[in-house]
C-alpha positions as CSV (number, residue, x, y, z in Angstrom):
1,X,-4.5,10.0,10.3
2,X,-5.3,7.0,8.2
3,X,-2.5,4.9,6.7
4,X,-3.0,2.6,3.8
5,X,-0.2,0.0,3.0
6,X,0.1,-0.6,-0.7
7,X,1.9,-3.9,-1.4
8,X,3.0,-5.5,-4.6
9,X,5.9,-6.9,-6.7
10,X,9.2,-4.9,-7.2
11,X,9.0,-5.7,-10.9
12,X,5.3,-5.4,-12.2
13,X,3.5,-5.4,-15.5
14,X,1.8,-2.4,-17.2
15,X,-1.6,-2.8,-15.7
16,X,-0.2,-3.4,-12.2
17,X,1.9,-0.2,-12.6
18,X,-1.2,1.7,-13.7
19,X,-3.4,0.4,-11.0
20,X,-0.7,1.1,-8.4
21,X,-0.2,4.7,-9.4
22,X,-4.0,5.4,-9.6
23,X,-4.4,3.8,-6.0
24,X,-1.6,6.2,-4.8
25,X,-3.3,9.0,-6.2
26,X,-6.7,8.0,-4.8
27,X,-4.9,7.6,-1.3
28,X,-3.3,11.1,-1.8
29,X,-6.7,12.7,-2.6
30,X,-8.2,11.1,0.4
31,X,-5.6,12.8,2.8
32,X,-4.5,9.4,3.9
33,X,-0.8,8.5,4.2
34,X,0.6,5.8,1.8
35,X,3.0,3.3,3.4
36,X,5.0,0.9,1.2
37,X,8.3,-1.1,1.0
38,X,9.9,1.9,-0.6
39,X,11.4,0.2,-3.6
40,X,10.4,-0.1,-7.4
41,X,7.5,-1.5,-9.3
42,X,4.2,-1.3,-7.6
43,X,5.8,0.5,-4.6
44,X,7.3,3.1,-6.8
45,X,4.3,3.5,-9.0
46,X,1.9,3.9,-5.9
47,X,4.4,6.4,-4.3
48,X,4.5,8.6,-7.5
49,X,0.6,8.6,-7.6
50,X,0.2,9.7,-4.1
51,X,2.9,12.3,-4.4
52,X,1.2,13.6,-7.5
53,X,-1.8,14.0,-5.4
54,X,-0.1,16.1,-2.7
55,X,0.0,13.1,-0.4
56,X,2.5,11.9,2.1
57,X,4.5,8.6,1.3
58,X,6.4,6.4,3.9
59,X,8.9,4.0,2.6
60,X,10.0,1.1,4.9
61,X,13.1,-0.1,3.2
62,X,14.6,-3.6,3.8
63,X,18.2,-2.1,4.0
64,X,20.0,1.0,3.4
65,X,19.6,3.2,0.6
66,X,17.8,6.0,-0.7
67,X,14.6,4.0,-1.8
68,X,12.4,5.4,-4.6
69,X,12.4,9.1,-5.5
70,X,9.0,9.7,-4.5
71,X,9.2,8.9,-0.7
72,X,8.5,11.6,1.8
73,X,9.7,9.7,4.6
74,X,12.4,7.0,4.4
75,X,12.9,4.2,7.2
76,X,15.9,1.9,6.4
77,X,15.3,-1.1,8.6
78,X,18.4,-3.5,7.8
79,X,15.8,-6.0,8.2
80,X,15.5,-7.5,4.7
81,X,12.2,-9.1,4.0
82,X,11.3,-9.1,7.6
83,X,10.5,-5.4,7.0
84,X,7.3,-6.7,5.2
85,X,5.8,-7.2,8.8
86,X,6.4,-3.5,9.4
87,X,4.9,-2.3,6.3
88,X,1.6,-4.3,7.0
89,X,1.5,-3.5,10.7
90,X,1.6,0.3,9.7
91,X,-1.3,0.1,7.7
92,X,-5.0,0.5,8.8
93,X,-5.9,-1.2,5.7
94,X,-3.8,-3.0,2.8
95,X,-4.2,-2.9,-0.8
96,X,-2.5,-5.5,-2.8
97,X,-1.6,-4.9,-6.4
98,X,-0.6,-8.0,-8.3
99,X,2.3,-9.5,-6.6
100,X,4.3,-12.8,-5.9
101,X,5.3,-14.8,-2.9
102,X,6.4,-11.5,-0.8
103,X,2.9,-10.0,-1.5
104,X,1.3,-13.3,-0.5
105,X,3.3,-13.3,2.8
106,X,2.3,-9.8,3.5
107,X,-1.4,-10.6,2.8
108,X,-1.1,-13.4,5.2
109,X,0.4,-11.2,8.0
110,X,-2.3,-8.6,7.4
111,X,-5.2,-11.2,7.7
112,X,-3.6,-12.8,10.7
113,X,-3.5,-9.2,12.4
114,X,-7.2,-8.6,11.3
115,X,-6.0,-5.8,8.9
116,X,-8.5,-5.6,6.0
117,X,-7.0,-6.5,2.7
118,X,-8.4,-5.3,-0.7
119,X,-7.1,-6.7,-3.9
120,X,-6.2,-5.6,-7.6
121,X,-5.3,-8.5,-9.6
122,X,-3.7,-10.2,-6.8
123,X,-4.0,-13.6,-5.0
124,X,-7.5,-15.2,-5.0
125,X,-7.5,-16.3,-1.3
126,X,-10.0,-16.2,1.4
127,X,-10.0,-12.9,3.3
128,X,-8.8,-10.7,0.1
129,X,-11.5,-8.6,-1.0
130,X,-11.4,-8.3,-4.8
131,X,-12.0,-4.7,-6.1
132,X,-12.6,-3.7,-9.8
133,X,-10.7,-0.6,-9.6
134,X,-8.2,1.5,-7.5
135,X,-11.0,4.0,-6.5
136,X,-13.1,1.1,-5.2
137,X,-10.2,-0.3,-3.4
138,X,-9.3,2.9,-1.5
139,X,-13.0,3.7,-0.9
140,X,-13.5,0.3,0.7
141,X,-10.3,0.4,2.7
142,X,-11.5,3.9,4.2
143,X,-14.9,2.4,5.0
144,X,-13.5,-0.6,6.7
145,X,-11.3,1.4,9.2
146,X,-12.1,3.5,12.2
147,X,-11.5,6.5,10.1
148,X,-14.7,5.9,7.8
149,X,-16.6,9.1,7.4
150,X,-14.0,11.4,8.6
151,X,-12.5,13.9,5.9
152,X,-9.0,13.1,5.1
153,X,-8.9,10.1,7.6
154,X,-8.6,12.5,10.6
155,X,-10.7,12.0,13.8
């Protein structure tokens, strides 16, 4: 089953929240698993969108606590921001929505690991493929992975 990591700031603006929610819905409709940092902002909006579409959401938390209310699976790590490595490593592709330096570090980790990164209003750096819409980002993420062409991302 395909897993898509959605990364972005814990505090986001209105457009980022709308893009994140629609990204989550597209991931859920595609039958893929959404992986995120499990907190607020972009992570919560994407989680909400995926759950509204009937999808599964895995939240990899930096510490203890329940995470956002839309998580299907909660993994409290106690690792602080080092958990960003796990979020990225769990994705077959990464979609970055807006974001600050934490998002930039996750983008760098994904690119270093050879994981494709698709961007919605995020850092304009080599390796990040800008997308005009959440639907395009999810479509391109599916096409770039070993799950391309299989319904629901299943082999």
